[in-house]
C-alpha positions in Angstrom: 49.9 -16.9 -5.0 48.9 -15.4 -1.7 46.7 -17.3 0.7 44.7 -16.2 3.7 44.1 -19.0 6.2 41.2 -18.3 8.5 41.9 -20.4 11.6 45.4 -20.7 13.0 45.0 -24.1 14.8 46.7 -27.4 13.9 44.8 -27.9 10.7 45.3 -24.4 9.5 49.0 -24.7 10.1 49.1 -28.0 8.3 47.6 -26.4 5.3 50.1 -23.5 5.5 53.0 -25.9 5.7 51.8 -28.0 2.8 51.0 -25.3 0.1 53.6 -23.2 -1.7 52.2 -19.7 -1.1 52.7 -16.3 0.6 50.7 -16.9 3.8 48.5 -14.8 6.0 46.7 -16.0 9.1 43.6 -14.7 10.8 42.0 -16.1 13.9 39.5 -15.2 16.6 42.5 -15.3 18.9 45.0 -12.8 17.4 47.9 -14.3 19.3 47.3 -17.6 17.7 47.4 -15.9 14.3 50.7 -14.2 15.2 52.2 -17.5 16.4 51.2 -19.4 13.3 52.6 -16.6 11.1 55.9 -16.5 13.0 56.2 -20.3 12.8 55.5 -20.5 9.0 57.1 -17.3 7.8 53.8 -15.5 7.1 52.0 -12.6 8.6 48.9 -12.1 10.8 45.9 -10.1 9.7 42.7 -9.0 11.4 39.9 -11.6 11.4 37.4 -9.0 10.2 39.6 -7.3 7.7 38.8 -6.4 4.1 42.2 -7.2 2.5 41.8 -9.5 -0.5 43.8 -12.6 -1.4 44.1 -15.0 -4.3 42.8 -17.8 -2.1 41.0 -17.9 1.2 41.2 -21.2 3.1 38.9 -21.9 6.0 40.3 -24.0 8.8 37.6 -23.4 11.4 35.5 -25.8 13.4 33.0 -27.6 11.2 30.0 -26.1 13.0 31.2 -22.6 11.9 32.1 -23.5 8.3 29.0 -22.1 6.6 29.1 -18.8 8.5 32.8 -18.5 7.8 32.2 -18.8 4.1 29.7 -15.9 4.3 32.0 -13.8 6.4 35.0 -14.2 4.2 33.7 -14.6 0.6 34.5 -10.9 -0.1 38.2 -11.5 0.7 38.7 -14.2 -2.0 39.7 -12.8 -5.4 40.0 -16.1 -7.2 39.2 -19.1 -5.0 38.0 -20.4 -1.6 38.7 -23.7 0.0 38.0 -25.3 3.3 39.6 -28.0 5.5 36.8 -28.1 8.1 35.9 -31.8 8.0 32.3 -31.6 6.8 31.7 -31.0 3.1 28.0 -30.4 2.3 27.6 -27.2 4.4 30.7 -25.3 3.2 30.2 -26.4 -0.4 26.6 -25.2 -0.4 27.6 -22.0 1.2 30.5 -21.4 -1.3 28.1 -22.0 -4.2 25.8 -19.3 -2.8 28.4 -16.8 -1.9 31.1 -17.4 -4.5 29.2 -18.5 -7.7 31.8 -17.0 -10.0 35.0 -18.2 -8.2 36.9 -21.4 -7.8 35.6 -23.6 -4.9 37.4 -26.6 -3.3 36.5 -28.6 -0.2 39.2 -30.7 1.4 39.2 -33.2 4.3 42.6 -34.5 5.4 41.7 -37.9 6.9 44.4 -37.8 9.6 45.6 -35.6 12.5 48.1 -33.1 11.2 51.0 -34.7 13.1 50.3 -37.9 11.1 50.7 -36.2 7.7 50.9 -37.1 4.9 47.8 -39.3 4.2 44.5 -39.5 2.4 42.8 -36.3 1.5 39.2 -36.3 0.3 38.5 -33.5 -2.2 35.5 -31.9 -3.8 36.6 -29.6 -6.7 33.2 -27.9 -7.0 34.5 -25.3 -9.4 38.1 -26.0 -10.5 40.6 -23.6 -12.0 44.3 -22.7 -11.9 44.4 -21.7 -8.2 42.7 -24.8 -6.9 44.6 -27.0 -9.3 47.8 -25.6 -7.8 46.6 -26.3 -4.3 45.9 -29.9 -5.3 49.3 -30.3 -6.9 50.9 -29.0 -3.7 49.0 -31.6 -1.6 50.1 -34.3 -4.0 53.7 -33.2 -4.0 53.7 -33.3 -0.2 53.0 -37.1 -0.4 49.3 -37.0 0.2 46.9 -39.2 -1.7 44.1 -36.9 -2.9 41.0 -38.6 -4.1 37.7 -37.2 -5.5 34.4 -37.5 -3.9 31.1 -35.7 -3.6 29.7 -33.8 -0.5 27.0 -36.4 -0.1 29.3 -39.4 -0.4 31.8 -37.9 2.0 29.4 -36.8 4.7 27.6 -40.2 4.6 31.0 -42.0 4.9 31.9 -39.8 7.9 28.9 -41.3 9.8 30.8 -44.6 9.8 34.5 -43.7 9.8 34.2 -40.9 12.3 31.0 -40.7 14.2 30.4 -44.4 14.6 34.1 -45.2 15.1 34.6 -42.6 17.7 31.4 -43.5 19.5 32.4 -47.2 19.7 35.9 -46.3 21.1 34.7 -43.8 23.6 31.8 -46.2 24.7 34.4 -48.9 25.5 36.4 -46.3 27.5 33.3 -45.4 29.4 32.2 -49.0 30.0 35.6 -50.5 30.8 36.7 -51.1 34.4 40.2 -50.5 35.6 41.9 -53.9 35.6 45.5 -55.0 36.1 47.7 -54.8 33.0 48.5 -58.5 33.2 44.8 -59.3 32.3 45.0 -57.4 29.0 44.4 -59.3 25.8 45.6 -58.2 22.3 42.1 -56.9 21.5 41.6 -55.1 24.8 45.1 -53.6 24.6 44.4 -52.4 21.1 41.2 -50.8 22.3 43.0 -49.2 25.2 45.4 -47.6 22.7 42.5 -46.3 20.6 40.8 -44.9 23.7 44.0 -43.1 24.6 44.3 -41.7 21.1 40.7 -40.4 20.9 40.6 -39.1 24.5 43.9 -37.2 24.1 42.2 -34.8 21.6 39.8 -31.9 22.1 36.3 -32.8 23.3 34.7 -30.1 21.2 36.1 -31.5 18.0 34.5 -35.0 18.7 31.3 -33.4 19.8 31.1 -31.5 16.5 31.6 -34.7 14.6 28.8 -36.4 16.5 26.4 -33.5 15.8 27.5 -33.0 12.2 27.3 -36.7 11.2 24.3 -37.9 13.3 23.3 -41.5 13.1 26.7 -43.1 13.6 26.6 -43.2 17.3 22.9 -44.3 17.3 23.8 -47.3 15.1 26.6 -48.3 17.4 24.2 -48.1 20.4 21.6 -50.1 18.5 24.1 -52.8 17.6 25.4 -53.0 21.2 21.8 -53.5 22.5 21.1 -56.2 19.9 24.3 -58.0 20.8 23.5 -57.8 24.5 20.0 -59.1 24.0 20.8 -61.8 21.4 20.4 -65.5 22.2 23.0 -67.9 20.9 21.5 -68.2 17.4 21.0 -64.5 17.0 24.6 -63.7 18.2 25.9 -66.3 15.8 24.1 -64.6 12.9 25.3 -61.2 13.8 28.9 -62.4 14.3 28.8 -64.1 10.9 27.5 -60.9 9.3 30.5 -59.0 10.6 33.0 -61.7 9.6 31.6 -61.6 6.1 31.9 -57.8 6.0 28.2 -57.4 5.3 27.1 -53.7 4.9 24.3 -52.5 7.2 25.2 -54.8 10.0 24.0 -52.3 12.6 20.7 -51.9 10.8 20.4 -55.7 10.5 21.1 -56.2 14.2 17.7 -54.9 15.3 16.0 -56.9 12.6 17.7 -60.1 13.8 16.7 -59.4 17.4 13.1 -58.5 16.4 12.9 -61.7 14.3 14.0 -63.8 17.2 11.6 -62.1 19.5 8.7 -62.7 17.1 9.7 -66.3 16.7 9.6 -66.8 20.5 6.2 -65.0 20.7 4.8 -67.4 18.1 6.2 -70.4 19.9 4.7 -69.2 23.2 1.2 -68.8 21.6 1.2 -72.5 20.6 2.5 -73.8 23.9 -0.1 -76.0 25.7 -1.8 -74.5 28.7 -1.0 -76.5 31.8 
């Protein structure tokens, strides 16, 4: 099986290392394609070429996924897959541009240097080529699990957009204090900030724009906690400790309820 990987960055290289195939790389930076091909024993091909392959895998930034499907559909003889991180846009684009070919969307839920790990998968149109790719992922020690584009992208609002926003917000808000003052919680947060801030800003910006709402919920929850009286804070704290879903949405409701209660009390206070 021959595979063209469009995108010679870290995720494209991870895919190339993981599957058992004859590899070709194409990238907007031709030198990156050559470097990836040299590292993995493949070859570099032009980004705008017409050579056809059994499988085309898109490893481009998620904001470019749908356009990359359209630009490369003619190069996929049997199947196309993506590892872009969002699922609905590339899956919809693949349905439109490759209605008679195998289609697979993958999201490795880890940085490539932390492989193997969990891999979300949407086998939108399965067949022998995509089955082989999934078997290769499994053989490499990954845990591949099925999902839908809608379930995946909704989950990313929490596990990526909201999580990253919360960590980065702490990094922005935190003062520089002596190391001796660190608590186990603050030290853990410092490690998370270092992990997130050591990446590429554009990747995290793409996540925020692709999975909107997560950062807004974090901001709403922080405002509700900051404004809460003791009773409201206790209620929010207990919601989190119980693992209630929709805590962020409930935060504003709790704050609003407390505010209305105070307003009603004020209306009945005697005038002095």
